[in-house]
N, CA, C and O atoms as a Tinker XYZ file with bonds, in Angstrom:
   460  protein
     1  N     -6.679000  -23.472000   20.964000    73     2
     2  CA    -6.836000  -22.044000   20.918000    64     1     3
     3  C     -6.452000  -21.623000   19.428000    63     2     4     5
     4  O     -5.421000  -21.999000   18.870000    81     3
     5  N     -7.388000  -20.817000   18.876000    73     3     6
     6  CA    -7.215000  -20.340000   17.499000    64     5     7
     7  C     -6.286000  -18.988000   17.597000    63     6     8     9
     8  O     -6.606000  -18.085000   18.370000    81     7
     9  N     -5.294000  -18.915000   16.893000    73     7    10
    10  CA    -4.604000  -17.729000   16.879000    64     9    11
    11  C     -4.921000  -16.897000   15.522000    63    10    12    13
    12  O     -5.126000  -17.443000   14.438000    81    11
    13  N     -4.933000  -15.431000   15.749000    73    11    14
    14  CA    -5.206000  -14.645000   14.731000    64    13    15
    15  C     -4.091000  -14.698000   13.623000    63    14    16    17
    16  O     -2.937000  -14.980000   13.945000    81    15
    17  N     -4.396000  -14.454000   12.444000    73    15    18
    18  CA    -3.276000  -14.357000   11.379000    64    17    19
    19  C     -2.376000  -13.200000   11.611000    63    18    20    21
    20  O     -1.252000  -13.174000   11.108000    81    19
    21  N     -2.911000  -12.083000   12.480000    73    19    22
    22  CA    -2.131000  -10.988000   12.699000    64    21    23
    23  C     -1.140000  -11.308000   13.801000    63    22    24    25
    24  O     -0.150000  -10.595000   13.969000    81    23
    25  N     -1.389000  -12.363000   14.548000    73    23    26
    26  CA    -0.318000  -12.750000   15.465000    64    25    27
    27  C      0.928000  -13.259000   14.840000    63    26    28    29
    28  O      1.953000  -13.328000   15.518000    81    27
    29  N      0.912000  -13.610000   13.629000    73    27    30
    30  CA     1.962000  -14.138000   12.901000    64    29    31
    31  C      2.882000  -13.117000   12.143000    63    30    32    33
    32  O      3.895000  -13.477000   11.543000    81    31
    33  N      2.454000  -11.824000   12.215000    73    31    34
    34  CA     3.230000  -10.713000   11.643000    64    33    35
    35  C      3.863000   -9.870000   12.647000    63    34    36    37
    36  O      3.484000   -9.797000   13.816000    81    35
    37  N      4.862000   -9.223000   12.134000    73    35    38
    38  CA     5.530000   -8.213000   13.068000    64    37    39
    39  C      6.049000   -6.905000   12.100000    63    38    40    41
    40  O      6.652000   -7.002000   11.032000    81    39
    41  N      5.663000   -5.746000   12.745000    73    39    42
    42  CA     5.990000   -4.567000   12.028000    64    41    43
    43  C      7.669000   -4.278000   12.136000    63    42    44    45
    44  O      8.253000   -3.376000   11.535000    81    43
    45  N      8.205000   -5.128000   12.922000    73    43    46
    46  CA     9.682000   -5.054000   12.988000    64    45    47
    47  C     10.302000   -5.771000   11.711000    63    46    48    49
    48  O     11.467000   -5.551000   11.382000    81    47
    49  N      9.564000   -6.545000   11.082000    73    47    50
    50  CA    10.048000   -7.317000    9.876000    64    49    51
    51  C      9.749000   -6.440000    8.654000    63    50    52    53
    52  O      8.599000   -6.131000    8.344000    81    51
    53  N     10.838000   -6.053000    7.973000    73    51    54
    54  CA    10.523000   -5.092000    6.951000    64    53    55
    55  C      9.524000   -5.402000    5.764000    63    54    56    57
    56  O      8.901000   -4.541000    5.143000    81    55
    57  N      9.465000   -6.867000    5.531000    73    55    58
    58  CA     8.514000   -7.257000    4.552000    64    57    59
    59  C      7.205000   -6.984000    4.978000    63    58    60    61
    60  O      6.409000   -6.396000    4.246000    81    59
    61  N      6.888000   -7.418000    6.259000    73    59    62
    62  CA     5.590000   -7.193000    6.906000    64    61    63
    63  C      5.297000   -5.694000    6.999000    63    62    64    65
    64  O      4.162000   -5.311000    6.717000    81    63
    65  N      6.172000   -4.877000    7.348000    73    63    66
    66  CA     6.087000   -3.438000    7.401000    64    65    67
    67  C      5.690000   -2.966000    6.321000    63    66    68    69
    68  O      4.709000   -2.227000    6.404000    81    67
    69  N      6.187000   -3.171000    5.169000    73    67    70
    70  CA     5.836000   -2.514000    3.864000    64    69    71
    71  C      4.452000   -3.220000    3.466000    63    70    72    73
    72  O      3.575000   -2.461000    3.052000    81    71
    73  N      4.167000   -4.536000    3.540000    73    71    74
    74  CA     2.974000   -5.257000    3.099000    64    73    75
    75  C      1.671000   -4.599000    3.842000    63    74    76    77
    76  O      0.570000   -4.422000    3.321000    81    75
    77  N      2.049000   -4.286000    5.154000    73    75    78
    78  CA     0.881000   -3.833000    5.965000    64    77    79
    79  C      0.796000   -2.126000    5.852000    63    78    80    81
    80  O      0.118000   -1.438000    6.616000    81    79
    81  N      1.471000   -1.698000    4.949000    73    79    82
    82  CA     1.335000   -0.282000    4.616000    64    81    83
    83  C      1.842000    0.488000    5.767000    63    82    84    85
    84  O      1.139000    1.399000    6.204000    81    83
    85  N      3.065000    0.205000    6.347000    73    83    86
    86  CA     3.574000    0.883000    7.526000    64    85    87
    87  C      2.583000    0.914000    8.692000    63    86    88    89
    88  O      2.547000    1.834000    9.510000    81    87
    89  N      1.807000   -0.124000    8.711000    73    87    90
    90  CA     0.816000   -0.315000    9.944000    64    89    91
    91  C     -0.520000    0.303000    9.640000    63    90    92    93
    92  O     -1.405000    0.210000   10.491000    81    91
    93  N     -0.756000    0.943000    8.475000    73    91    94
    94  CA    -2.107000    1.469000    8.081000    64    93    95
    95  C     -3.020000    0.405000    7.927000    63    94    96    97
    96  O     -4.210000    0.544000    8.213000    81    95
    97  N     -2.509000   -0.731000    7.461000    73    95    98
    98  CA    -3.485000   -1.915000    7.185000    64    97    99
    99  C     -3.972000   -2.643000    8.564000    63    98   100   101
   100  O     -4.752000   -3.596000    8.579000    81    99
   101  N     -3.408000   -2.064000    9.678000    73    99   102
   102  CA    -3.900000   -2.600000   11.069000    64   101   103
   103  C     -4.979000   -1.747000   11.631000    63   102   104   105
   104  O     -5.464000   -1.995000   12.735000    81   103
   105  N     -5.343000   -0.805000   10.940000    73   103   106
   106  CA    -6.246000    0.152000   11.518000    64   105   107
   107  C     -7.773000   -0.427000   11.086000    63   106   108   109
   108  O     -8.030000   -0.766000    9.931000    81   107
   109  N     -8.540000   -0.474000   11.960000    73   107   110
   110  CA    -9.961000   -0.999000   11.924000    64   109   111
   111  C    -10.939000    0.010000   12.286000    63   110   112   113
   112  O    -10.749000    0.606000   13.346000    81   111
   113  N    -11.951000    0.300000   11.583000    73   111   114
   114  CA   -12.452000   -0.603000   10.397000    64   113   115
   115  C    -11.968000   -0.200000    9.123000    63   114   116   117
   116  O    -11.289000    0.824000    9.034000    81   115
   117  N    -12.225000   -0.850000    8.187000    73   115   118
   118  CA   -11.728000   -0.682000    6.674000    64   117   119
   119  C    -10.281000   -0.465000    6.497000    63   118   120   121
   120  O     -9.908000    0.650000    6.132000    81   119
   121  N     -9.411000   -1.416000    6.716000    73   119   122
   122  CA    -7.987000   -1.303000    6.547000    64   121   123
   123  C     -7.548000   -0.847000    5.260000    63   122   124   125
   124  O     -6.581000   -0.101000    5.106000    81   123
   125  N     -8.347000   -1.353000    4.232000    73   123   126
   126  CA    -7.873000   -0.828000    2.858000    64   125   127
   127  C     -8.093000    0.509000    2.446000    63   126   128   129
   128  O     -7.434000    1.034000    1.548000    81   127
   129  N     -9.083000    1.128000    3.131000    73   127   130
   130  CA    -9.357000    2.553000    3.112000    64   129   131
   131  C     -8.360000    3.413000    3.662000    63   130   132   133
   132  O     -7.995000    4.444000    3.097000    81   131
   133  N     -7.850000    2.954000    4.904000    73   131   134
   134  CA    -6.788000    3.559000    5.592000    64   133   135
   135  C     -5.491000    3.244000    4.798000    63   134   136   137
   136  O     -4.693000    4.170000    4.663000    81   135
   137  N     -5.249000    2.245000    4.353000    73   135   138
   138  CA    -4.075000    2.006000    3.399000    64   137   139
   139  C     -4.238000    2.851000    2.132000    63   138   140   141
   140  O     -3.195000    3.277000    1.636000    81   139
   141  N     -5.282000    3.122000    1.598000    73   139   142
   142  CA    -5.373000    4.100000    0.518000    64   141   143
   143  C     -5.045000    5.302000    0.943000    63   142   144   145
   144  O     -4.239000    5.940000    0.265000    81   143
   145  N     -5.585000    5.875000    2.137000    73   143   146
   146  CA    -5.406000    7.095000    2.617000    64   145   147
   147  C     -3.784000    7.408000    2.898000    63   146   148   149
   148  O     -3.254000    8.473000    2.581000    81   147
   149  N     -3.082000    6.286000    3.553000    73   147   150
   150  CA    -1.679000    6.579000    3.750000    64   149   151
   151  C     -0.908000    6.498000    2.419000    63   150   152   153
   152  O      0.052000    7.255000    2.277000    81   151
   153  N     -1.253000    5.626000    1.408000    73   151   154
   154  CA    -0.702000    5.624000    0.133000    64   153   155
   155  C     -0.894000    6.835000   -0.615000    63   154   156   157
   156  O     -0.025000    7.165000   -1.424000    81   155
   157  N     -2.166000    7.710000   -0.410000    73   155   158
   158  CA    -2.205000    8.892000   -0.972000    64   157   159
   159  C     -1.339000    9.999000   -0.450000    63   158   160   161
   160  O     -0.902000   10.875000   -1.197000    81   159
   161  N     -1.092000    9.954000    0.839000    73   159   162
   162  CA    -0.350000   11.068000    1.419000    64   161   163
   163  C      1.071000   10.697000    1.055000    63   162   164   165
   164  O      1.784000   11.630000    0.686000    81   163
   165  N      1.602000    9.469000    1.101000    73   163   166
   166  CA     3.028000    9.085000    0.704000    64   165   167
   167  C      3.144000    9.464000   -0.818000    63   166   168   169
   168  O      4.002000   10.249000   -1.220000    81   167
   169  N      2.335000    8.929000   -1.537000    73   167   170
   170  CA     2.364000    9.062000   -3.018000    64   169   171
   171  C      2.445000   10.554000   -3.509000    63   170   172   173
   172  O      3.239000   10.931000   -4.371000    81   171
   173  N      1.561000   11.340000   -2.884000    73   171   174
   174  CA     1.662000   12.877000   -3.057000    64   173   175
   175  C      2.945000   13.457000   -2.767000    63   174   176   177
   176  O      3.497000   14.221000   -3.559000    81   175
   177  N      3.465000   13.106000   -1.606000    73   175   178
   178  CA     4.724000   13.653000   -1.026000    64   177   179
   179  C      5.877000   13.133000   -2.054000    63   178   180   181
   180  O      6.671000   13.941000   -2.536000    81   179
   181  N      5.931000   11.745000   -2.366000    73   179   182
   182  CA     6.937000   11.402000   -3.245000    64   181   183
   183  C      6.982000   12.004000   -4.679000    63   182   184   185
   184  O      8.018000   12.321000   -5.263000    81   183
   185  N      5.663000   12.124000   -5.189000    73   183   186
   186  CA     5.407000   12.750000   -6.542000    64   185   187
   187  C      6.004000   14.238000   -6.564000    63   186   188   189
   188  O      6.706000   14.686000   -7.470000    81   187
   189  N      5.651000   14.844000   -5.550000    73   187   190
   190  CA     6.138000   16.341000   -5.400000    64   189   191
   191  C      7.781000   16.400000   -5.466000    63   190   192   193
   192  O      8.461000   17.050000   -6.261000    81   191
   193  N      8.186000   15.618000   -4.503000    73   191   194
   194  CA     9.718000   15.595000   -4.277000    64   193   195
   195  C     10.483000   14.888000   -5.586000    63   194   196   197
   196  O     11.576000   15.365000   -5.892000    81   195
   197  N     10.082000   14.032000   -6.191000    73   195   198
   198  CA    10.721000   13.215000   -7.132000    64   197   199
   199  C     10.470000   13.699000   -8.650000    63   198   200   201
   200  O     11.370000   13.612000   -9.486000    81   199
   201  N      9.227000   14.202000   -8.948000    73   199   202
   202  CA     8.979000   14.470000  -10.240000    64   201   203
   203  C      8.382000   13.201000  -10.847000    63   202   204   205
   204  O      8.631000   12.063000  -10.450000    81   203
   205  N      7.483000   13.557000  -11.955000    73   203   206
   206  CA     6.829000   12.494000  -12.593000    64   205   207
   207  C      7.550000   11.433000  -13.140000    63   206   208   209
   208  O      7.081000   10.301000  -13.020000    81   207
   209  N      8.634000   11.604000  -13.735000    73   207   210
   210  CA     9.487000   10.577000  -14.327000    64   209   211
   211  C      9.873000    9.511000  -13.329000    63   210   212   213
   212  O      9.655000    8.313000  -13.514000    81   211
   213  N     10.432000    9.992000  -12.308000    73   211   214
   214  CA    11.197000    9.157000  -11.350000    64   213   215
   215  C     10.154000    8.445000  -10.590000    63   214   216   217
   216  O     10.376000    7.312000  -10.163000    81   215
   217  N      8.906000    9.109000  -10.373000    73   215   218
   218  CA     7.922000    8.624000   -9.598000    64   217   219
   219  C      7.116000    7.344000  -10.430000    63   218   220   221
   220  O      6.493000    6.441000   -9.871000    81   219
   221  N      7.296000    7.510000  -11.906000    73   219   222
   222  CA     6.722000    6.570000  -12.719000    64   221   223
   223  C      7.646000    5.117000  -12.435000    63   222   224   225
   224  O      7.123000    4.021000  -12.238000    81   223
   225  N      8.791000    5.315000  -12.456000    73   223   226
   226  CA     9.749000    4.273000  -12.162000    64   225   227
   227  C      9.585000    3.672000  -10.741000    63   226   228   229
   228  O      9.501000    2.458000  -10.558000    81   227
   229  N      9.548000    4.536000   -9.805000    73   227   230
   230  CA     9.140000    3.974000   -8.465000    64   229   231
   231  C      7.977000    3.267000   -8.438000    63   230   232   233
   232  O      7.878000    2.295000   -7.688000    81   231
   233  N      7.037000    3.626000   -9.179000    73   231   234
   234  CA     5.655000    2.910000   -9.032000    64   233   235
   235  C      5.800000    1.601000   -9.650000    63   234   236   237
   236  O      5.244000    0.632000   -9.131000    81   235
   237  N      6.575000    1.465000  -10.834000    73   235   238
   238  CA     6.661000    0.175000  -11.347000    64   237   239
   239  C      7.500000   -0.605000  -10.446000    63   238   240   241
   240  O      7.118000   -1.761000  -10.269000    81   239
   241  N      8.618000   -0.217000   -9.799000    73   239   242
   242  CA     9.342000   -0.952000   -8.805000    64   241   243
   243  C      8.627000   -1.435000   -7.610000    63   242   244   245
   244  O      8.898000   -2.501000   -7.057000    81   243
   245  N      7.612000   -0.534000   -7.188000    73   243   246
   246  CA     6.836000   -0.890000   -6.007000    64   245   247
   247  C      5.809000   -1.948000   -6.542000    63   246   248   249
   248  O      5.394000   -2.763000   -5.719000    81   247
   249  N      5.389000   -2.016000   -7.738000    73   247   250
   250  CA     4.468000   -3.050000   -8.159000    64   249   251
   251  C      5.279000   -4.341000   -8.187000    63   250   252   253
   252  O      4.830000   -5.347000   -7.637000    81   251
   253  N      6.401000   -4.347000   -8.779000    73   251   254
   254  CA     7.126000   -5.577000   -8.784000    64   253   255
   255  C      7.490000   -6.101000   -7.480000    63   254   256   257
   256  O      7.279000   -7.289000   -7.235000    81   255
   257  N      8.100000   -5.207000   -6.480000    73   255   258
   258  CA     8.333000   -5.601000   -5.052000    64   257   259
   259  C      7.009000   -6.109000   -4.424000    63   258   260   261
   260  O      6.974000   -7.094000   -3.687000    81   259
   261  N      5.988000   -5.418000   -4.744000    73   259   262
   262  CA     4.623000   -5.720000   -4.036000    64   261   263
   263  C      4.141000   -7.113000   -4.089000    63   262   264   265
   264  O      3.516000   -7.676000   -3.190000    81   263
   265  N      4.525000   -7.672000   -5.342000    73   263   266
   266  CA     4.148000   -8.997000   -5.733000    64   265   267
   267  C      4.831000  -10.085000   -4.645000    63   266   268   269
   268  O      4.243000  -11.042000   -4.141000    81   267
   269  N      6.103000   -9.720000   -4.437000    73   267   270
   270  CA     6.825000  -10.449000   -3.346000    64   269   271
   271  C      6.350000  -10.261000   -2.066000    63   270   272   273
   272  O      6.051000  -11.222000   -1.357000    81   271
   273  N      6.237000   -8.917000   -1.638000    73   271   274
   274  CA     5.789000   -8.432000   -0.186000    64   273   275
   275  C      4.414000   -9.087000    0.226000    63   274   276   277
   276  O      4.206000   -9.683000    1.283000    81   275
   277  N      3.624000   -8.900000   -0.667000    73   275   278
   278  CA     2.165000   -9.495000   -0.444000    64   277   279
   279  C      2.034000  -11.004000   -0.328000    63   278   280   281
   280  O      1.290000  -11.509000    0.513000    81   279
   281  N      2.771000  -11.730000   -1.190000    73   279   282
   282  CA     2.737000  -13.114000   -1.130000    64   281   283
   283  C      3.456000  -13.631000    0.028000    63   282   284   285
   284  O      2.908000  -14.547000    0.640000    81   283
   285  N      4.637000  -13.190000    0.455000    73   283   286
   286  CA     5.303000  -13.416000    1.530000    64   285   287
   287  C      4.636000  -13.308000    2.717000    63   286   288   289
   288  O      4.648000  -14.304000    3.440000    81   287
   289  N      3.930000  -12.116000    3.168000    73   287   290
   290  CA     3.279000  -11.858000    4.092000    64   289   291
   291  C      2.029000  -12.708000    4.197000    63   290   292   293
   292  O      1.670000  -13.100000    5.307000    81   291
   293  N      1.322000  -13.026000    3.065000    73   291   294
   294  CA     0.138000  -13.952000    3.232000    64   293   295
   295  C      0.514000  -15.316000    3.565000    63   294   296   297
   296  O     -0.259000  -16.027000    4.206000    81   295
   297  N      1.814000  -15.787000    3.115000    73   295   298
   298  CA     2.284000  -17.157000    3.245000    64   297   299
   299  C      2.498000  -17.148000    4.856000    63   298   300   301
   300  O      2.092000  -18.061000    5.574000    81   299
   301  N      3.176000  -16.022000    5.324000    73   299   302
   302  CA     3.649000  -16.113000    6.902000    64   301   303
   303  C      2.238000  -16.092000    7.660000    63   302   304   305
   304  O      2.128000  -16.737000    8.702000    81   303
   305  N      1.252000  -15.424000    7.197000    73   303   306
   306  CA    -0.070000  -15.299000    7.978000    64   305   307
   307  C     -0.742000  -16.572000    7.781000    63   306   308   309
   308  O     -1.593000  -16.848000    8.627000    81   307
   309  N     -0.533000  -17.438000    6.810000    73   307   310
   310  CA    -1.453000  -18.494000    6.451000    64   309   311
   311  C     -2.745000  -18.262000    5.874000    63   310   312   313
   312  O     -3.599000  -19.147000    5.819000    81   311
   313  N     -2.932000  -16.970000    5.396000    73   311   314
   314  CA    -4.286000  -16.471000    4.880000    64   313   315
   315  C     -3.963000  -16.000000    3.449000    63   314   316   317
   316  O     -2.946000  -15.343000    3.229000    81   315
   317  N     -4.773000  -16.314000    2.543000    73   315   318
   318  CA    -4.706000  -15.738000    1.224000    64   317   319
   319  C     -5.334000  -14.281000    1.285000    63   318   320   321
   320  O     -6.489000  -14.142000    1.688000    81   319
   321  N     -4.587000  -13.224000    0.893000    73   319   322
   322  CA    -5.022000  -11.880000    0.679000    64   321   323
   323  C     -5.781000  -11.340000    1.860000    63   322   324   325
   324  O     -6.909000  -10.877000    1.690000    81   323
   325  N     -5.184000  -11.377000    3.128000    73   323   326
   326  CA    -5.686000  -10.924000    4.280000    64   325   327
   327  C     -5.923000   -9.360000    4.155000    63   326   328   329
   328  O     -5.122000   -8.654000    3.542000    81   327
   329  N     -7.063000   -8.852000    4.766000    73   327   330
   330  CA    -7.452000   -7.460000    4.715000    64   329   331
   331  C     -6.309000   -6.370000    5.128000    63   330   332   333
   332  O     -6.265000   -5.210000    4.719000    81   331
   333  N     -5.467000   -6.943000    5.955000    73   331   334
   334  CA    -4.541000   -6.054000    6.429000    64   333   335
   335  C     -3.294000   -5.751000    5.508000    63   334   336   337
   336  O     -2.530000   -4.834000    5.806000    81   335
   337  N     -3.109000   -6.469000    4.472000    73   335   338
   338  CA    -2.178000   -6.471000    3.485000    64   337   339
   339  C     -2.590000   -5.384000    2.521000    63   338   340   341
   340  O     -3.416000   -5.596000    1.634000    81   339
   341  N     -1.970000   -4.151000    2.717000    73   339   342
   342  CA    -2.510000   -2.996000    1.934000    64   341   343
   343  C     -1.579000   -2.463000    0.910000    63   342   344   345
   344  O     -1.870000   -1.431000    0.305000    81   343
   345  N     -0.488000   -3.097000    0.683000    73   343   346
   346  CA     0.519000   -2.602000   -0.306000    64   345   347
   347  C     -0.014000   -2.502000   -1.630000    63   346   348   349
   348  O      0.487000   -1.657000   -2.371000    81   347
   349  N     -1.058000   -3.307000   -2.101000    73   347   350
   350  CA    -1.604000   -3.254000   -3.343000    64   349   351
   351  C     -2.466000   -1.819000   -3.434000    63   350   352   353
   352  O     -2.592000   -1.249000   -4.518000    81   351
   353  N     -3.041000   -1.294000   -2.214000    73   351   354
   354  CA    -3.655000   -0.155000   -2.204000    64   353   355
   355  C     -2.766000    1.078000   -2.507000    63   354   356   357
   356  O     -3.085000    2.001000   -3.256000    81   355
   357  N     -1.520000    0.951000   -1.769000    73   355   358
   358  CA    -0.501000    2.054000   -2.061000    64   357   359
   359  C     -0.197000    2.103000   -3.526000    63   358   360   361
   360  O     -0.237000    3.175000   -4.129000    81   359
   361  N      0.149000    0.810000   -4.205000    73   359   362
   362  CA     0.491000    0.880000   -5.502000    64   361   363
   363  C     -0.763000    1.312000   -6.450000    63   362   364   365
   364  O     -0.538000    1.995000   -7.449000    81   363
   365  N     -1.841000    0.978000   -6.184000    73   363   366
   366  CA    -3.127000    1.595000   -6.813000    64   365   367
   367  C     -3.064000    2.989000   -6.715000    63   366   368   369
   368  O     -3.217000    3.639000   -7.749000    81   367
   369  N     -2.867000    3.558000   -5.658000    73   367   370
   370  CA    -2.915000    5.059000   -5.555000    64   369   371
   371  C     -1.711000    5.648000   -6.356000    63   370   372   373
   372  O     -1.837000    6.696000   -6.990000    81   371
   373  N     -0.616000    4.994000   -6.314000    73   371   374
   374  CA     0.511000    5.540000   -7.007000    64   373   375
   375  C      0.246000    5.476000   -8.529000    63   374   376   377
   376  O      0.735000    6.322000   -9.278000    81   375
   377  N     -0.530000    4.469000   -8.981000    73   375   378
   378  CA    -0.835000    4.575000  -10.387000    64   377   379
   379  C     -1.814000    5.612000  -10.728000    63   378   380   381
   380  O     -1.780000    6.236000  -11.788000    81   379
   381  N     -2.784000    5.801000   -9.705000    73   379   382
   382  CA    -3.907000    6.922000   -9.985000    64   381   383
   383  C     -3.041000    8.325000  -10.067000    63   382   384   385
   384  O     -3.223000    9.167000  -10.947000    81   383
   385  N     -2.155000    8.427000   -9.099000    73   383   386
   386  CA    -1.309000    9.719000   -9.206000    64   385   387
   387  C     -0.578000    9.821000  -10.573000    63   386   388   389
   388  O     -0.520000   10.904000  -11.154000    81   387
   389  N     -0.074000    8.802000  -11.038000    73   387   390
   390  CA     0.559000    8.777000  -12.329000    64   389   391
   391  C     -0.353000    9.156000  -13.509000    63   390   392   393
   392  O      0.012000    9.856000  -14.453000    81   391
   393  N     -1.621000    8.602000  -13.350000    73   391   394
   394  CA    -2.658000    8.891000  -14.352000    64   393   395
   395  C     -3.133000   10.318000  -14.280000    63   394   396   397
   396  O     -3.549000   10.901000  -15.282000    81   395
   397  N     -3.069000   10.891000  -13.065000    73   395   398
   398  CA    -3.324000   12.371000  -13.018000    64   397   399
   399  C     -2.295000   13.201000  -13.615000    63   398   400   401
   400  O     -2.483000   14.406000  -13.784000    81   399
   401  N     -1.056000   12.532000  -13.993000    73   399   402
   402  CA    -0.010000   13.252000  -14.796000    64   401   403
   403  C      0.567000   14.378000  -13.818000    63   402   404   405
   404  O      1.043000   15.420000  -14.267000    81   403
   405  N      0.498000   14.124000  -12.573000    73   403   406
   406  CA     1.113000   15.233000  -11.644000    64   405   407
   407  C      0.322000   16.369000  -11.346000    63   406   408   409
   408  O      0.827000   17.312000  -10.737000    81   407
   409  N     -1.062000   16.389000  -11.769000    73   407   410
   410  CA    -1.704000   17.597000  -11.617000    64   409   411
   411  C     -2.197000   17.923000  -10.170000    63   410   412   413
   412  O     -3.021000   18.813000   -9.958000    81   411
   413  N     -1.594000   17.075000   -9.090000    73   411   414
   414  CA    -1.858000   17.250000   -7.855000    64   413   415
   415  C     -3.249000   17.145000   -7.427000    63   414   416   417
   416  O     -3.786000   18.074000   -6.824000    81   415
   417  N     -3.868000   16.042000   -7.712000    73   415   418
   418  CA    -5.135000   15.795000   -7.321000    64   417   419
   419  C     -5.316000   14.539000   -6.310000    63   418   420   421
   420  O     -5.927000   13.531000   -6.664000    81   419
   421  N     -4.824000   14.660000   -5.218000    73   419   422
   422  CA    -4.628000   13.695000   -4.175000    64   421   423
   423  C     -6.134000   13.163000   -3.760000    63   422   424   425
   424  O     -6.380000   11.965000   -3.616000    81   423
   425  N     -6.993000   14.086000   -3.609000    73   423   426
   426  CA    -8.463000   13.645000   -3.223000    64   425   427
   427  C     -9.065000   12.960000   -4.242000    63   426   428   429
   428  O     -9.883000   12.108000   -3.897000    81   427
   429  N     -8.846000   13.134000   -5.531000    73   427   430
   430  CA    -9.372000   12.325000   -6.602000    64   429   431
   431  C     -8.856000   10.965000   -6.643000    63   430   432   433
   432  O     -9.561000    9.966000   -6.784000    81   431
   433  N     -7.513000   10.977000   -6.506000    73   431   434
   434  CA    -6.697000    9.580000   -6.326000    64   433   435
   435  C     -7.195000    8.737000   -5.120000    63   434   436   437
   436  O     -7.350000    7.523000   -5.260000    81   435
   437  N     -7.433000    9.317000   -4.009000    73   435   438
   438  CA    -7.909000    8.558000   -2.905000    64   437   439
   439  C     -9.276000    8.205000   -3.234000    63   438   440   441
   440  O     -9.544000    7.015000   -3.065000    81   439
   441  N    -10.125000    8.887000   -3.625000    73   439   442
   442  CA   -11.555000    8.535000   -3.774000    64   441   443
   443  C    -11.720000    7.421000   -4.917000    63   442   444   445
   444  O    -12.516000    6.492000   -4.779000    81   443
   445  N    -10.970000    7.565000   -5.981000    73   443   446
   446  CA   -10.993000    6.762000   -7.149000    64   445   447
   447  C    -10.409000    5.283000   -6.762000    63   446   448   449
   448  O    -10.775000    4.253000   -7.329000    81   447
   449  N     -9.601000    5.329000   -5.882000    73   447   450
   450  CA    -8.792000    4.025000   -5.470000    64   449   451
   451  C     -9.658000    3.238000   -4.484000    63   450   452   453
   452  O     -9.386000    2.057000   -4.266000    81   451
   453  N    -10.783000    3.893000   -3.823000    73   451   454
   454  CA   -11.371000    2.935000   -3.021000    64   453   455
   455  C    -12.847000    2.563000   -3.662000    63   454   456   457
   456  O    -13.635000    1.800000   -3.103000    81   455
   457  N    -13.059000    3.118000   -4.726000    73   455   458
   458  CA   -14.360000    2.781000   -5.322000    64   457   459
   459  C    -14.042000    1.891000   -6.585000    63   458   460
   460  O    -14.960000    1.461000   -7.283000    81   459
């Protein structure tokens, strides 16, 4: 019997929880798009609450942490870059929000991150 790579992850594991975008990467179809949408909502809220300078630092930390999160989760799943691993979408949206320089353009950031 073949098991799905998703059988090897758990949202109770904080590494998997973050790598799977708080569960948004488990939504089908198009888990990356759902991850981008969740990242847009979270990033917009964080940018509003934290301000641009702190959000820039957070984005850099999320990028660095994401390298570990995504690799560890992919290793646990036994699959390279599984579609449900969407932390990279979160970071991509965060970068787009930084590029918008805080002009509060979440729709632009969401759309530009999926194309």
